N, C-alpha and C positions, 0 to 999 in steps of 0.2 A: 534739577539737571542744570545747574548754573555753569558747569564747565564741560557739558556734553560735547563730545568729539574732540576735545583737547588731549594732549599728550605731555605728561609731566615727568621730570626727572628730579628725584629727591635724595639729597645726601644725608647721612646720619639717620636713615630711615627705620633702623631696627628698633628704636625706642624713643621714648619721650615726645618732643615736639615733632620729630620726623615721622614717627609712627602715626600720631594723631592727625598730622597734615596729610599723610598718604591716605589714610582711611576717609578722611573728609573729602579729598578730591575725588577719590573713587566713588564715594556715595553720591556725589553730585555729577558723575557721568564721565570723568576723565580716565584714560589709561594712565597708569602710574608705574614708573620704573623706581623701585625701591633699592637704593644702593647704600652699602655700609661696609666698613672694614670688617664687620662681624657678618660674613656672608651667610652663615646659618640663620642669624637673627633676621636678615633682610628677607630670606626665603620664607621664614615663618610669617612675616607681615604680608609678603606677597600671596602666600597661600591663604591667609586670613581674608585678604581682598577678594581673591578668586572664589572663595567659599560663599562670600556675600554677593559679588558681582562678577560672575564668570567671564574670564578672558580679559580682565582689566588690570591684573597685577603681574609685574615682572621683577626679577631679583638679580642684582649684580653685586659683586665684590668690588669695592673701591676704597683704596687708601687716598684720601683727598690731598695728601701731600705729594702724591706720585703722579707726575706729569703724564707719563705713558699710560698709566692706568685710567686717568681721566679720559684720554683719547680713545682708549679701547672700549671703556664702558659706555660712554656717550655714543660712540659709533654703533655698538651693539644694540643699544636701547633704541636709537633712531631707526635702525633696520627693523627691529622686532616690533615696534609700535607703529611703524609707517610715518614717522615724522617726530618732531619735537617743538613744542611752543611754550612750555613752561619749565623754568628751572628754579628749584628751591634749594638755595645754599644754606643748609641747616646745620651741618656737622660742626662741632666745636667742643672745646675743653676749657675748663678753668685752670687756675694755677698761678703760683707766684704770690708774692707779698709786697712789702714795701720796696722802694727803689734800691735801698741798701741791702735788704735781705733776699732779694731775688737773684738766683745765680744765672749766669749768662745762658746756660743750656736751657733752663726753664723758660726764659725770656724768648729764646729762638723758637722753642717748641710750640709755645702758646701762639706766636705769630704765624708759624707755619701751618698750624691746624686751623686756626680761626680766620686769618687773613689771606695767606697765600692760596688757600684752597678756594676762596672766592674769586681771586684773580684767575686762577686756573680754570675754574668752572665757567666764568663769563667768557674768558678768551676762547675756549673750544666749543662752548654751546652756541654762541652767537652765529657763527657761520651755518650751523645746522638748523637754527631757528628761523633764519631769514626767509627760507622758502615756505615757511608754514605760518606766516604772520596772520593775524596780530599775535604777538608774543609777550611774555611777562617773565622777568627776572625778579625773584624775591629773595633778599638776603637777610638772614637772621643775625641781627647785631644784638644789642642789649642796652638796657637803660644806663649800664655802666659804660657804654660808648658815648654817652652824652653827659653824664654826671660822674665826676671822679671820686675815688676813695683813697684814703691815705695808704691802704694796704692791698691795692689791686693795680700796681704799676703796669704789669704785662697785659692784663686782661683789659684794662681801660684803653691802653694804646691800640691793642689789636682790634677791639670792637669799634673804637673810634675810626680806624682805618676802614673797616667794613662800611661804616656810615658814609664817609666821603667817596670811597670807591664806588658805591652804588649810584652816587650823584654823577661821578665822572662817566660811568657806563651809560647812564640815562641820557646825558648830553651827547655822547658819541653816537648812540643809536639814532637819536633824534636828527643829529646833523647829517648822518648818512641816509636818513629816510627809511630806516629799517622797519618801522612799526613795531619796535620791541621797547617795552618799558622797563624800567628798573627802579625798585624801591627797597627800603629797608624797614624791618620790623624791630622794635626795641622793648622786649619784655623785662619785667622785674622778676621777682622771685616766682617761679612756676614749679609745681610739684612734679618734678622729673628726676631721673637718676643723677643729674648733676649735683643734687642736694645730698646724695648718699654719703659722701665722705664726712659731711658735717652732722648728718643723722646718726652716724655711728658712735659719736661722742655724747649726745644728749638725748637720743631718741627722736623718732620722726614727729610725733605729736608735739613734743616739747619745742622742736625746731620750727614747725609750722607756726606755733603760737609766738615764738620769739621773733620770727621774721614778719609776722602779721602786724606786730606792734609798730613796725617801721613804715607801714602803708596806711595812707589816709582812709582807705576802705576797710581797714582792719581784717584783711584776709590776703592769702597769697593766691596766685592764679592756677588754674587747671590747663592742661595741654590744649584742650578744645578752645580756650579763650584766645590762643595764638592761632590755632588751625582755622577759626573763622576769619581772622584777618587774612591769613594766607589765601583762603578761598575768595575773598573779596578782590585781593590784588590779582589773583590768577584769572578771574572772570573778566568779561568785557564790561562789567558794571563800573570798573575802575579805568575805562579806556582813556580818561583825560588826566590821570594821575601818574607822573613819573618824576624821578628825582626827589621824591618825598620820603618822610619817615612817619611810621605809625608807632606811637608809644602805647604799650599795653602794661601800665605801671600802677594802677590803682590810685593814681593821683600823686605819686612821689614827685614827678617833675614839676608839679604845680607849686610845691612848697617854696 
């Protein structure tokens, strides 16, 4: 019960890292507001939580690029759960290629979903979290936010923005005495639906093997590898950690 009594809001909670983290937080005692643009998928996960841990799962539709929906969903979750003290900004997309081959619409869309959403989430969650401190903001960036690739111009830029925004939020909250921490998580290849477009071309097993060859540990990650880091940052075990980043990359950044 490492987060017993806490109240979490998770974006992109219908699948992948969001689903795994929602289930992990609920298993360890938190109430969890599962949000996703896929409202039906969010409800499935909330129902899954409630089947295991009655009364701990809630579902909300949220397009993370929509400012008004952020305000509405956070307000509803705050009322339904009786407060809010964990925000997991997980929703994100890939997209784009090299700087020359990425069109401007794709560039804007990747930044809108991956970076603007984190700005909106932090901006509107912090005022709700203040009265339920201590609190924790956890932003899912990527190892691609720290290490660039020649064909990831938009994604590199967007995820790097999440990294430094997390630090700015941490310093802001510390400066105001809010007792709200902010940190980022930087995974490498994790077996989630974000790999589906690539898997369509060569098959999932072949893709896993290909990606694993790039990782010193010779494997790719599972969603729970990230969910355990989310749990640690959400819990009071990490009470002296803010403005930091956790790399979950199998050793890639050590090379």
